BATIFI-565698 format. One record per residue: residue in three letters; x, y, z of N, C-alpha, C, O in turn; residue number from 1. Coordinates in steps of 0.1 Angstrom, whole numbers, always signed. Example, Ala and Ser with C-alpha at 12.3 -4.5 7.8 and 13.67 -1.06 7.14 Angstrom:
2
VODREN  residu    n_u    n_v    n_w   ca_u   ca_v   ca_w    c_u    c_v    c_w    o_u    o_v    o_w  num
VODREN     ALA   +132    -57    +78   +123    -45    +78   +132    -33    +78   +142    -33    +85    1
VODREN     SER   +128    -22    +71   +137    -11    +71   +129     +0    +79   +134    +11    +80    2
! end
This chain:
180
VODREN  residu    n_u    n_v    n_w   ca_u   ca_v   ca_w    c_u    c_v    c_w    o_u    o_v    o_w  num
VODREN     MET   -385   -271   -276   -392   -267   -264   -383   -261   -253   -386   -251   -247    1
VODREN     ASN   -371   -268   -251   -362   -262   -241   -356   -249   -245   -354   -240   -236    2
VODREN     ARG   -354   -246   -258   -350   -233   -263   -360   -222   -260   -356   -211   -256    3
VODREN     ILE   -372   -226   -262   -383   -216   -259   -384   -212   -245   -385   -201   -241    4
VODREN     PHE   -383   -222   -236   -383   -220   -222   -371   -212   -217   -373   -202   -209    5
VODREN     LEU   -359   -215   -222   -347   -208   -219   -348   -193   -223   -344   -184   -216    6
VODREN     ALA   -353   -191   -236   -354   -177   -241   -364   -170   -232   -362   -158   -229    7
VODREN     GLY   -375   -176   -228   -385   -169   -220   -380   -166   -206   -383   -155   -201    8
VODREN     ALA   -372   -175   -200   -366   -173   -187   -356   -161   -188   -356   -153   -179    9
VODREN     CYS   -348   -161   -198   -338   -150   -200   -345   -136   -201   -341   -126   -195   10
VODREN     ALA   -356   -136   -209   -364   -124   -211   -370   -119   -198   -370   -107   -196   11
VODREN     LEU   -375   -129   -190   -381   -125   -178   -370   -119   -168   -373   -109   -162   12
VODREN     LEU   -359   -125   -167   -348   -120   -159   -343   -106   -163   -341    -97   -155   13
VODREN     LEU   -341   -105   -177   -336    -92   -182   -347    -81   -180   -343    -69   -179   14
VODREN     SER   -359    -84   -180   -370    -74   -179   -369    -68   -165   -374    -56   -164   15
VODREN     GLY   -364    -75   -155   -363    -69   -142   -351    -59   -140   -351    -52   -130   16
VODREN     CYS   -342    -59   -150   -330    -50   -148   -333    -36   -148   -327    -28   -142   17
VODREN     GLY   -344    -31   -155   -347    -17   -156   -358    -13   -146   -361     -1   -145   18
VODREN     SER   -363    -22   -139   -374    -19   -130   -369    -15   -116   -357    -17   -113   19
VODREN     THR   -377     -9   -108   -373     -4    -95   -377    -15    -85   -384    -25    -88   20
VODREN     GLY   -373    -14    -72   -376    -23    -62   -366    -35    -63   -354    -33    -65   21
VODREN     THR   -371    -47    -62   -363    -59    -63   -360    -62    -77   -369    -65    -85   22
VODREN     SER   -347    -60    -81   -343    -62    -95   -330    -69    -96   -322    -69    -87   23
VODREN     ILE   -328    -76   -107   -316    -83   -109   -304    -73   -110   -293    -76   -106   24
VODREN     GLY   -307    -61   -116   -297    -51   -117   -291    -47   -103   -279    -45   -101   25
VODREN     ASN   -300    -45    -93   -296    -42    -80   -288    -54    -74   -278    -51    -67   26
VODREN     LEU   -292    -66    -76   -285    -77    -71   -271    -78    -77   -261    -81    -69   27
VODREN     ILE   -270    -75    -90   -257    -75    -96   -248    -63    -91   -237    -65    -87   28
VODREN     ALA   -254    -51    -91   -246    -39    -88   -243    -38    -73   -232    -34    -69   29
VODREN     PHE   -253    -41    -65   -251    -38    -50   -251    -51    -41   -250    -50    -29   30
VODREN     ASN   -252    -63    -47   -253    -75    -40   -265    -75    -30   -264    -81    -19   31
VODREN     SER   -275    -68    -34   -287    -67    -26   -299    -64    -35   -297    -58    -46   32
VODREN     PRO   -311    -68    -32   -322    -65    -41   -326    -50    -40   -334    -46    -49   33
VODREN     LYS   -321    -43    -30   -324    -29    -29   -312    -21    -30   -301    -24    -25   34
VODREN     ALA   -313    -10    -37   -302     +0    -39   -299     +7    -26   -308     +9    -18   35
VODREN     PRO   -286    +10    -23   -283    +17    -11   -289    +32    -11   -292    +37    -22   36
VODREN     GLU   -290    +37     +1   -295    +51     +2   -285    +60     -5   -273    +58     -4   37
VODREN     PRO   -290    +71    -11   -280    +81    -17   -272    +88     -6   -276    +89     +6   38
VODREN     ILE   -260    +92    -10   -250    +98     -1   -255   +112     +2   -258   +120     -7   39
VODREN     ASP   -255   +116    +15   -259   +130    +19   -246   +138    +18   -238   +138    +27   40
VODREN     MET   -245   +146     +7   -233   +153     +4   -230   +164    +15   -219   +167    +18   41
VODREN     ALA   -241   +170    +21   -239   +180    +31   -233   +174    +44   -224   +180    +50   42
VODREN     LYS   -237   +162    +47   -232   +155    +59   -217   +151    +56   -209   +152    +65   43
VODREN     LEU   -214   +147    +44   -201   +143    +41   -192   +155    +41   -180   +154    +46   44
VODREN     ALA   -196   +167    +36   -188   +179    +36   -186   +184    +50   -175   +190    +53   45
VODREN     ALA   -194   +181    +60   -193   +185    +74   -182   +177    +81   -178   +181    +92   46
VODREN     THR   -179   +166    +76   -169   +157    +82   -155   +163    +80   -151   +164    +68   47
VODREN     PRO   -147   +166    +90   -134   +172    +88   -125   +161    +82   -125   +149    +86   48
VODREN     ASP   -117   +165    +73   -107   +156    +67    -93   +161    +67    -84   +154    +63   49
VODREN     LYS    -91   +173    +72    -78   +178    +73    -74   +180    +88    -83   +184    +96   50
VODREN     VAL    -62   +178    +91    -57   +180   +105    -42   +182   +104    -35   +176    +97   51
VODREN     ASP    -37   +192   +112    -23   +194   +114    -18   +185   +125    -22   +187   +137   52
VODREN     CYS    -10   +175   +121     -6   +165   +131     +2   +171   +142    +10   +180   +140   53
VODREN     PRO     +0   +167   +154     +8   +173   +166    +23   +170   +165    +27   +160   +158   54
VODREN     PRO    +31   +178   +171    +45   +176   +170    +49   +164   +180    +41   +160   +188   55
VODREN     ILE    +61   +159   +178    +67   +148   +186    +77   +154   +196    +86   +162   +192   56
VODREN     GLU    +76   +150   +208    +86   +153   +219    +90   +141   +226    +82   +131   +226   57
VODREN     VAL   +101   +141   +232   +106   +129   +240   +103   +132   +254   +106   +143   +260   58
VODREN     PHE    +98   +122   +261    +96   +123   +276   +109   +126   +282   +119   +122   +278   59
VODREN     GLU   +108   +135   +293   +121   +138   +300   +128   +126   +305   +122   +117   +311   60
VODREN     GLY   +141   +125   +301   +149   +113   +305   +146   +101   +296   +150    +90   +300   61
VODREN     GLY   +138   +102   +286   +133    +90   +278   +140    +88   +265   +137    +79   +258   62
VODREN     ALA   +151    +95   +262   +158    +94   +249   +167    +82   +249   +170    +76   +239   63
VODREN     ALA   +172    +78   +261   +181    +66   +262   +178    +59   +275   +174    +65   +285   64
VODREN     GLN   +182    +46   +275   +180    +38   +288   +192    +29   +288   +196    +23   +279   65
VODREN     ARG   +199    +29   +300   +210    +20   +302   +207     +8   +311   +199    +10   +321   66
VODREN     ILE   +213     -3   +308   +212    -15   +317   +226    -17   +322   +235    -21   +315   67
VODREN     GLY   +228    -14   +335   +241    -15   +342   +247     -1   +341   +241     +9   +336   68
VODREN     SER   +259     +0   +347   +266    +13   +347   +281    +11   +348   +286     +1   +352   69
VODREN     GLY   +288    +22   +343   +303    +21   +344   +308     +9   +336   +303     +6   +325   70
VODREN     GLU   +318     +2   +342   +323    -10   +336   +313    -21   +335   +314    -31   +328   71
VODREN     GLY   +302    -20   +343   +292    -30   +344   +280    -27   +334   +270    -34   +334   72
VODREN     LEU   +283    -17   +325   +272    -13   +315   +271    -25   +305   +280    -28   +298   73
VODREN     ARG   +259    -31   +305   +257    -42   +296   +251    -38   +282   +256    -42   +272   74
VODREN     HIS   +241    -29   +283   +235    -24   +270   +229    -10   +272   +226     -6   +283   75
VODREN     GLN   +228     -4   +261   +221     +9   +261   +211    +10   +249   +215     +6   +238   76
VODREN     PHE   +199    +14   +252   +189    +16   +241   +188    +31   +239   +189    +39   +248   77
VODREN     SER   +186    +35   +226   +184    +49   +224   +175    +51   +212   +175    +43   +203   78
VODREN     ILE   +168    +62   +212   +159    +66   +201   +167    +74   +191   +174    +83   +194   79
VODREN     ALA   +165    +70   +178   +172    +76   +167   +163    +85   +159   +167    +96   +154   80
VODREN     ASP   +150    +81   +157   +141    +88   +148   +127    +85   +152   +124    +75   +158   81
VODREN     ALA   +118    +94   +149   +103    +91   +151    +95    +99   +141   +100   +109   +135   82
VODREN     SER    +83    +94   +138    +74   +101   +129    +60    +98   +133    +58    +89   +141   83
VODREN     ARG    +50   +105   +127    +36   +103   +130    +28   +105   +118    +32   +113   +109   84
VODREN     GLU    +16    +99   +118     +6   +101   +108     -7   +103   +114    -11    +95   +123   85
VODREN     CYS    -15   +113   +109    -28   +115   +115    -39   +114   +105    -37   +118    +93   86
VODREN     THR    -50   +108   +109    -62   +108   +101    -74   +112   +110    -74   +110   +122   87
VODREN     VAL    -85   +117   +103    -97   +121   +110   -109   +113   +105   -110   +111    +93   88
VODREN     ALA   -117   +108   +115   -129   +101   +112   -138   +102   +124   -133   +100   +135   89
VODREN     ASN   -151   +104   +122   -161   +104   +133   -157   +114   +144   -158   +111   +156   90
VODREN     LYS   -152   +125   +140   -148   +136   +150   -137   +131   +160   -136   +136   +171   91
VODREN     GLN   -128   +122   +155   -117   +117   +163   -105   +117   +154   -105   +115   +142   92
VODREN     ILE    -93   +120   +161    -80   +119   +154    -74   +106   +157    -72   +103   +169   93
VODREN     SER    -70    +99   +147    -62    +87   +149    -47    +90   +146    -44    +94   +135   94
VODREN     ILE    -39    +88   +156    -25    +91   +155    -16    +79   +156    -16    +72   +166   95
VODREN     ARG    -10    +75   +145     -1    +64   +144    +13    +69   +145    +17    +78   +138   96
VODREN     VAL    +21    +63   +153    +35    +67   +156    +45    +56   +153    +43    +45   +156   97
VODREN     GLY    +56    +61   +146    +67    +51   +144    +79    +56   +151    +82    +68   +151   98
VODREN     VAL    +87    +47   +157    +99    +50   +164   +110    +40   +160   +107    +28   +159   99
VODREN     SER   +122    +45   +158   +133    +36   +155   +144    +40   +164   +145    +52   +169  100
VODREN     GLY   +153    +31   +167   +164    +33   +176   +175    +23   +175   +175    +14   +166  101
VODREN     ARG   +184    +24   +184   +196    +15   +184   +197     +8   +198   +193    +13   +208  102
VODREN     VAL   +203     -4   +197   +207    -11   +209   +222    -13   +208   +227    -19   +198  103
VODREN     LEU   +229     -8   +218   +244     -9   +218   +249    -18   +230   +244    -17   +241  104
VODREN     ALA   +258    -26   +227   +264    -35   +237   +274    -27   +245   +282    -19   +239  105
VODREN     GLY   +274    -27   +258   +284    -21   +266   +296    -30   +269   +296    -41   +264  106
VODREN     PRO   +305    -25   +278   +317    -33   +281   +313    -46   +287   +321    -56   +285  107
VODREN     ALA   +303    -47   +295   +299    -60   +301   +288    -67   +293   +283    -77   +298  108
VODREN     GLY   +285    -62   +282   +274    -68   +274   +279    -76   +262   +291    -78   +260  109
VODREN     GLY   +270    -79   +253   +274    -87   +241   +262    -90   +233   +251    -84   +234  110
VODREN     ALA   +264   -100   +224   +253   -104   +215   +242   -110   +223   +244   -115   +234  111
VODREN     GLY   +230   -110   +218   +218   -116   +225   +205   -109   +221   +205   -100   +213  112
VODREN     SER   +194   -114   +226   +181   -108   +223   +176   -100   +235   +179   -103   +247  113
VODREN     PHE   +170    -89   +232   +166    -79   +241   +151    -75   +239   +146    -76   +228  114
VODREN     THR   +145    -69   +249   +132    -63   +248   +134    -48   +251   +138    -44   +262  115
VODREN     VAL   +130    -39   +242   +132    -25   +244   +118    -19   +247   +109    -20   +239  116
VODREN     PRO   +116    -14   +259   +103     -8   +263   +102     +6   +257   +109    +15   +261  117
VODREN     VAL    +92     +8   +248    +90    +21   +241    +76    +26   +245    +66    +19   +243  118
VODREN     ARG    +76    +38   +251    +63    +43   +255    +59    +54   +244    +67    +62   +240  119
VODREN     VAL    +46    +53   +240    +40    +63   +231    +28    +69   +238    +19    +61   +243  120
VODREN     GLY    +27    +82   +238    +16    +88   +245    +11   +101   +238    +18   +106   +229  121
VODREN     ILE     -1   +106   +241     -6   +118   +236     -8   +128   +248    -16   +124   +257  122
VODREN     LYS     -2   +139   +248     -4   +149   +259    -14   +160   +254    -12   +165   +243  123
VODREN     ARG    -24   +163   +262    -33   +174   +259    -25   +187   +264    -22   +188   +276  124
VODREN     ASP    -23   +196   +255    -15   +208   +258    -22   +218   +268    -15   +225   +275  125
VODREN     SER    -35   +218   +268    -42   +228   +277    -39   +226   +291    -38   +235   +299  126
VODREN     ASP    -37   +213   +295    -34   +210   +310    -22   +201   +312    -19   +197   +323  127
VODREN     GLN    -15   +198   +301     -2   +190   +301     -5   +176   +306     +4   +169   +311  128
VODREN     LYS    -17   +171   +305    -21   +158   +309    -19   +148   +298    -23   +150   +287  129
VODREN     ILE    -13   +136   +301    -13   +125   +292    -26   +118   +291    -31   +113   +301  130
VODREN     ILE    -33   +119   +279    -47   +114   +278    -48   +100   +271    -58    +94   +271  131
VODREN     ALA    -37    +96   +265    -36    +83   +259    -22    +78   +259    -13    +86   +257  132
VODREN     SER    -19    +66   +263     -6    +61   +264     -5    +46   +263    -14    +39   +268  133
VODREN     LYS     +6    +41   +258     +8    +26   +257    +23    +23   +257    +30    +31   +250  134
VODREN     VAL    +27    +12   +264    +41     +8   +264    +41     -5   +255    +34    -14   +256  135
VODREN     TYR    +51     -5   +246    +53    -16   +237    +67    -22   +240    +77    -15   +243  136
VODREN     ASN    +67    -35   +241    +80    -42   +243    +85    -47   +229    +80    -57   +224  137
VODREN     VAL    +95    -40   +224    +99    -42   +210   +111    -51   +211   +121    -49   +218  138
VODREN     PRO   +111    -63   +203   +122    -72   +203   +134    -66   +195   +132    -60   +185  139
VODREN     ALA   +146    -69   +199   +158    -66   +192   +169    -76   +195   +169    -82   +206  140
VODREN     THR   +177    -79   +185   +187    -89   +187   +201    -84   +181   +201    -80   +170  141
VODREN     ILE   +211    -84   +190   +224    -81   +185   +230    -95   +181   +232   -104   +189  142
VODREN     PRO   +234    -96   +168   +239   -109   +163   +253   -111   +169   +260   -102   +173  143
VODREN     ALA   +257   -124   +169   +271   -128   +173   +281   -120   +165   +280   -119   +153  144
VODREN     GLY   +291   -115   +172   +302   -108   +165   +299    -93   +162   +307    -86   +157  145
VODREN     GLN   +287    -89   +166   +283    -75   +164   +282    -68   +178   +281    -74   +188  146
VODREN     LEU   +283    -54   +177   +282    -46   +190   +269    -38   +190   +266    -32   +201  147
VODREN     ASN   +260    -39   +180   +248    -31   +180   +238    -36   +170   +241    -45   +162  148
VODREN     THR   +226    -31   +171   +215    -35   +162   +205    -24   +163   +206    -15   +171  149
VODREN     SER   +195    -24   +154   +184    -14   +154   +171    -21   +158   +170    -33   +158  150
VODREN     PHE   +162    -12   +162   +148    -17   +165   +139     -7   +159   +142     +5   +157  151
VODREN     THR   +127    -12   +155   +116     -3   +149   +103     -7   +155   +100    -19   +157  152
VODREN     LEU    +95     +3   +157    +81     +2   +162    +72    +10   +154    +74    +22   +151  153
VODREN     VAL    +61     +4   +149    +50    +12   +143    +38     +9   +153    +33     -2   +153  154
VODREN     ALA    +35    +19   +161    +25    +17   +172    +11    +16   +167     +8    +21   +156  155
VODREN     ASP     +2    +10   +174    -12    +10   +172    -17    +25   +173    -11    +33   +180  156
VODREN     PRO    -27    +29   +165    -31    +43   +165    -37    +46   +179    -44    +38   +185  157
VODREN     LEU    -34    +58   +184    -40    +64   +196    -50    +73   +191    -48    +81   +182  158
VODREN     ILE    -62    +73   +198    -74    +81   +194    -76    +92   +204    -76    +90   +216  159
VODREN     VAL    -77   +105   +198    -81   +116   +207    -92   +124   +200    -94   +123   +188  160
VODREN     PRO    -99   +132   +207   -110   +140   +201   -105   +150   +191    -95   +156   +193  161
VODREN     TYR   -113   +152   +180   -110   +162   +170   -116   +175   +176   -128   +176   +177  162
VODREN     LEU   -107   +185   +178   -112   +198   +183   -112   +208   +172   -121   +217   +171  163
VODREN     ARG   -102   +208   +164   -101   +217   +152    -90   +212   +143    -83   +202   +146  164
VODREN     GLU    -89   +218   +132    -79   +214   +122    -65   +215   +127    -56   +207   +124  165
VODREN     GLU    -62   +225   +136    -49   +228   +141    -47   +219   +154    -45   +225   +165  166
VODREN     ALA    -47   +206   +152    -44   +197   +164    -30   +199   +169    -28   +195   +180  167
VODREN     ASN    -21   +204   +161     -8   +207   +166     -8   +217   +177     +2   +219   +184  168
VODREN     LEU    -19   +225   +179    -20   +234   +190    -27   +228   +202    -27   +234   +213  169
VODREN     ASP    -33   +216   +200    -41   +210   +211    -34   +198   +218    -36   +195   +229  170
VODREN     TYR    -25   +191   +210    -19   +179   +215     -4   +179   +211     +1   +186   +203  171
VODREN     THR     +3   +170   +219    +17   +167   +216    +19   +152   +216    +14   +146   +226  172
VODREN     VAL    +25   +146   +207    +29   +132   +207    +41   +130   +216    +51   +137   +213  173
VODREN     MET    +41   +122   +225    +52   +119   +235    +57   +105   +232    +50    +96   +232  174
VODREN     ILE    +71   +104   +232    +77    +91   +230    +88    +90   +240    +94   +100   +245  175
VODREN     GLY    +92    +78   +244   +103    +76   +253   +106    +62   +256    +98    +53   +253  176
VODREN     LEU   +118    +59   +261   +121    +45   +265   +118    +43   +280   +120    +52   +288  177
VODREN     GLY   +114    +31   +283   +110    +28   +297    +95    +29   +299    +88    +34   +291  178
VODREN     ALA    +91    +23   +309    +76    +21   +312    +71    +32   +321    +60    +31   +326  179
VODREN     ARG    +78    +43   +324    +74    +54   +333    +60    +58   +330    +55    +67   +337  180
! end
């Protein structure tokens, strides 16, 4: 008797796999009794997926920062390298920026922990206005017995409007040391 009931229940469940509407097949495939709406290929094709990433420039006076001066120079922070990555979604460009640099001990400095203020911004080239900006306090530590160390930042993405594929003609990524 149990075998007959089990066979009937399995047949009933499997019969729903080929049917439309609420079916076991949809539950298995889509985790929902209803299949998702078909993808509108025309809409998908209209979404821009290519972008020429803007160039990187350093804010005026932002390549290095000194703490102290002359014989009283304790430390100097400097930018060594930078890169950026751009993606497009929903008519917006997401720009992620990476910055690396060095912390050097001066004559009055030495080992210790430091906070390096790194500013990342996006300048609109048409009017030279900074339209997105954030300052990050990046930790760095010069170990005992050493005179320098490196620091690295991968910034949160900054979002700007997508105007055209040639975003390198619309925007410039700006980086620098200090909170200016």
